[in-house]
C-alpha positions as CSV (number, residue, x, y, z in Angstrom):
1,M,169.0,27.2,20.3
2,P,171.2,28.6,17.5
3,E,174.7,27.5,17.2
4,K,177.0,29.0,20.0
5,D,174.3,31.3,21.4
6,W,174.9,29.4,24.7
7,L,178.1,31.4,25.0
8,D,176.0,34.4,26.1
9,E,174.7,32.3,29.1
10,L,178.2,31.5,30.5
11,P,178.7,32.3,34.2
12,L,181.7,34.7,33.7
13,H,181.5,36.9,36.8
14,P,184.8,37.1,38.7
15,G,184.9,35.9,42.3
16,P,184.5,36.1,45.2
17,P,182.1,34.4,45.7
18,W,183.7,31.8,43.5
19,L,180.6,29.6,43.2
20,S,177.0,30.4,42.5
21,M,173.9,28.5,41.7
22,A,172.8,31.2,39.2
23,T,169.5,29.4,38.4
24,R,166.9,30.9,36.1
25,A,163.3,30.0,35.6
26,L,162.9,27.3,32.9
27,D,160.2,27.3,30.3
28,M,159.4,23.6,29.8
29,A,158.9,24.2,26.1
30,T,162.7,24.6,26.1
31,W,163.5,21.9,28.7
32,L,165.7,19.8,26.5
33,V,168.0,20.7,23.6
34,V,167.8,19.0,20.2
35,D,170.5,20.5,17.9
36,D,172.5,19.6,14.9
37,R,174.6,17.1,16.9
38,Y,171.6,15.0,17.8
39,E,172.5,12.0,15.7
40,V,176.2,12.1,16.7
41,E,175.5,12.3,20.4
42,V,172.7,9.7,20.6
43,G,174.9,7.4,18.5
44,E,177.8,7.9,20.9
45,K,175.4,6.9,23.8
46,D,174.5,3.7,21.9
47,R,178.2,2.9,21.5
48,L,179.1,3.6,25.2
49,M,176.1,1.5,26.4
50,A,177.2,-1.4,24.2
51,E,180.9,-1.2,25.1
52,R,181.0,0.0,28.8
53,P,177.4,-0.1,30.2
54,A,178.6,-0.3,33.9
55,D,180.6,2.9,33.5
56,V,177.7,5.0,32.1
57,F,174.5,3.6,33.6
58,A,173.3,2.6,37.1
59,A,170.1,2.4,39.0
60,L,169.8,1.4,42.6
61,P,167.0,-0.9,43.9
62,G,163.9,1.1,44.7
63,T,164.2,3.6,41.8
64,E,162.0,1.7,39.4
65,G,159.0,4.0,39.7
66,A,161.1,7.1,39.4
67,C,162.9,5.8,36.3
68,V,159.5,5.0,34.7
69,E,158.3,8.5,35.4
70,V,161.5,10.0,33.9
71,C,160.9,7.9,30.8
72,D,157.3,9.1,30.6
73,A,158.3,12.8,31.0
74,V,161.1,12.6,28.4
75,T,159.0,10.7,25.9
76,D,156.1,13.0,26.3
77,W,158.3,16.1,25.8
78,M,159.9,14.6,22.6
79,A,156.5,13.6,21.3
80,A,155.3,17.2,21.7
81,N,158.4,18.9,20.4
82,H,160.4,16.5,18.1
83,P,158.1,13.7,17.1
84,D,160.2,12.8,14.1
85,R,163.3,12.2,16.2
86,L,161.2,10.2,18.7
87,D,159.8,7.9,16.0
88,L,163.2,7.2,14.6
89,R,164.6,6.2,18.0
90,V,161.9,4.7,20.2
91,G,161.1,1.6,18.2
92,H,164.7,0.5,17.9
93,L,165.4,1.1,21.6
94,T,162.1,-0.6,22.7
95,D,163.1,-3.7,20.8
96,L,166.4,-3.8,22.7
97,G,164.5,-4.1,26.0
98,C,166.2,-1.0,27.5
99,H,165.7,-0.1,31.1
100,P,163.3,2.9,31.3
101,L,166.0,5.3,32.4
102,D,168.4,4.1,29.7
103,L,165.6,4.4,27.1
104,A,164.9,8.0,28.2
105,A,168.5,9.0,28.1
106,R,169.1,7.5,24.6
107,L,166.2,9.5,23.2
108,V,167.9,12.8,24.1
109,Q,171.3,14.4,24.1
110,E,171.3,15.1,27.8
111,D,172.7,12.9,30.6
112,L,170.0,12.2,33.2
113,C,170.5,12.0,36.9
114,V,167.8,10.9,39.3
115,M,168.1,12.6,42.7
116,V,166.0,10.9,45.4
117,E,165.2,12.4,48.9
118,H,166.1,10.1,51.8
119,D,164.8,9.9,55.3
120,D,167.5,12.2,56.6
121,G,166.4,14.9,54.2
122,T,169.4,14.6,51.8
123,Y,169.0,14.1,48.1
124,R,171.1,11.3,46.7
125,L,172.1,10.2,43.2
126,D,170.3,6.9,43.1
127,A,170.1,6.4,39.3
128,A,171.7,7.9,36.3
129,S,172.7,7.6,32.7
130,V,175.9,9.7,32.3
131,C,177.6,9.1,29.0
132,F,179.4,12.5,28.9
133,P,181.0,13.0,32.3
134,S,183.5,15.8,32.7
135,H,186.2,14.5,35.1
136,W,184.0,12.3,37.3
137,R,182.9,8.6,37.4
138,L,179.4,7.5,38.0
139,R,180.3,4.5,40.0
140,E,182.1,6.8,42.5
141,K,179.1,9.1,42.9
142,L,176.2,6.7,42.9
143,G,174.2,6.7,46.1
144,R,176.0,9.8,47.4
145,S,174.4,13.0,48.6
146,V,174.7,16.3,46.7
147,A,177.3,17.5,49.3
148,E,179.3,14.3,49.0
149,I,179.3,14.5,45.2
150,H,180.6,18.1,45.3
151,A,183.1,17.5,48.1
152,P,186.2,18.0,45.8
153,V,184.9,21.4,44.7
154,H,186.8,24.3,46.4
155,H,184.6,26.7,48.3
156,Y,181.5,24.4,47.9
157,D,181.0,23.9,51.7
158,D,181.3,27.6,52.7
159,E,179.7,29.2,49.7
160,L,177.1,26.8,48.3
161,R,176.3,23.7,50.3
162,G,173.6,25.2,52.5
163,R,171.9,27.0,49.7
164,V,171.9,23.9,47.4
165,D,170.5,21.6,50.2
166,R,167.7,24.1,50.8
167,F,167.1,24.5,47.1
168,F,166.5,20.8,46.5
169,G,164.0,20.6,49.4
170,R,162.0,23.6,48.2
171,L,162.0,22.9,44.4
172,R,158.4,22.8,43.2
173,D,157.2,20.7,40.3
174,T,155.7,23.9,38.8
175,K,159.0,25.9,39.0
176,P,161.8,24.1,37.1
177,V,165.1,25.9,36.7
178,V,168.1,26.0,34.4
179,R,171.8,26.9,35.1
180,R,175.2,26.7,33.4
181,N,178.8,25.9,34.3
182,L,182.0,26.3,32.4
183,S,185.3,24.3,32.2
184,I,188.3,24.4,30.0
185,H,189.8,21.3,28.3
186,N,192.6,20.2,26.0
187,H,190.2,17.9,24.1
188,D,186.7,17.8,22.8
189,D,185.9,14.3,23.9
190,L,182.4,13.9,25.3
191,Y,183.2,10.9,27.5
192,R,186.0,12.1,29.7
193,P,186.0,10.7,33.3
194,E,189.7,11.2,33.8
195,P,191.0,13.9,36.3
196,H,191.4,17.5,35.3
197,E,194.1,18.6,33.0
198,S,197.3,20.3,34.3
199,P,198.5,23.5,32.7
200,A,201.4,21.7,31.1
201,S,199.1,19.3,29.3
202,F,197.8,22.1,27.0
203,R,199.5,22.9,23.8
204,D,200.5,26.5,23.1
205,S,197.7,27.0,20.6
206,P,194.1,28.2,20.9
207,D,193.2,25.5,18.3
208,R,193.8,22.8,20.9
209,V,191.8,24.4,23.7
210,W,188.0,23.9,24.2
211,L,185.4,25.6,26.3
212,R,183.0,23.1,27.7
213,S,179.7,24.1,29.2
214,E,176.9,22.1,30.8
215,R,173.4,23.4,30.5
216,Q,171.8,21.9,33.6
217,T,168.1,21.7,34.4
218,L,166.4,20.7,37.6
219,V,162.8,19.5,37.4
220,R,160.8,17.9,40.2
221,L,158.5,15.2,38.8
222,P,155.1,15.1,40.4
223,R,154.4,11.4,40.9
224,T,157.5,10.2,42.7
225,R,158.7,13.7,43.8
226,I,162.3,13.0,42.6
227,V,164.4,15.7,41.2
228,L,165.6,15.0,37.7
229,F,168.9,16.7,36.9
230,T,169.7,16.9,33.2
231,I,173.1,17.8,31.7
232,K,173.5,19.0,28.0
233,T,177.2,19.3,27.1
234,Q,178.1,22.0,24.6
235,Q,181.6,22.9,23.4
236,C,183.5,25.3,21.2
237,C,187.1,25.7,20.2
238,L,188.8,28.6,21.9
239,H,189.7,30.3,18.6
240,E,186.0,30.8,18.0
241,L,186.1,33.6,20.6
242,N,188.0,35.7,18.0
243,A,184.5,36.5,16.8
244,R,183.1,37.1,20.3
245,P,185.6,39.6,21.9
246,E,183.1,40.6,24.7
247,I,183.0,37.0,25.9
248,A,186.8,36.7,25.6
249,H,187.3,39.8,27.7
250,R,184.9,38.7,30.4
251,L,186.4,35.2,30.6
252,S,189.9,36.8,30.8
253,A,188.8,38.9,33.8
254,K,187.4,35.8,35.5
255,L,190.6,33.8,35.0
256,H,192.8,36.7,36.1
257,E,190.9,36.7,39.4
258,L,190.8,32.9,39.7
259,N,194.6,32.3,39.2
260,P,195.8,33.8,42.5
261,E,192.9,32.1,44.4
262,L,193.9,28.7,43.2
263,E,197.5,29.4,43.9
264,R,196.6,30.4,47.5
265,L,194.8,27.0,47.9
266,G,197.9,25.2,46.5
267,E,196.1,24.1,43.4
268,D,197.3,24.0,39.8
269,V,195.1,26.0,37.5
270,P,193.1,23.6,35.3
271,F,193.9,25.6,32.1
272,P,197.0,26.9,30.3
273,R,198.7,29.8,32.0
274,W,198.8,31.9,28.8
275,L,195.1,31.7,28.4
276,A,194.0,34.8,30.4
277,D,196.4,37.1,28.5
278,W,195.4,35.5,25.1
279,L,191.8,36.2,25.8
280,A,192.5,39.8,26.9
281,A,194.2,40.5,23.6
282,R,191.1,39.6,21.6
């Protein structure tokens, strides 16, 4: 994917509804993203696994078969699409004796989440490698259902919960999907589990504001029937929207609609208050 073309995929429709799955069919030839930040991001995964493994990796008992299938799927995809990258990484990581899910996650830039169906029909996060979280902690979400994971998200219960639960149950291994989200940050750190920023935490400069988007895919694996949820984080500094006025205008409209809704809910907006007007002036 060319640099910053992902901006065209951002979910910028104003609400309501405020939340949308907005999934699209995924061509498995484009399942994962290998871009010019590959070495930086897999290197950062190596560092985080060395320094704080319990914060970024976990696998509950009973997920061994699923994690092996994830590793097989990721390795096969890399072998077919980026064999040079695979050859440079896999030998080193195999020598380290990595857990299969850890090995898979360190071959690619994506975070990997293993969603397992339980007897009550819910899908739960039972194993994951999440080195680049955006305001959440793996240890607080491990073993929880999709609804429990999204409990802090406003409007999730009334606008999305039922549809998401049904979607997971109906997802077919022949019909993978892709979607995007968008958040606004006062940093470009990849590992950022801390709570959301307040408006006052932003400086009055577009050079200190970043758009952060997660390209998320959902793929059912055929052997174990788990759903593999992948997350590729992509970022750009706000001032780059000077070259993309149509994106700036659409984002401005979205924020102008979102501001009063968050105020109605008694919530601080998680972005600077000057942002919507700055975008409108592009």
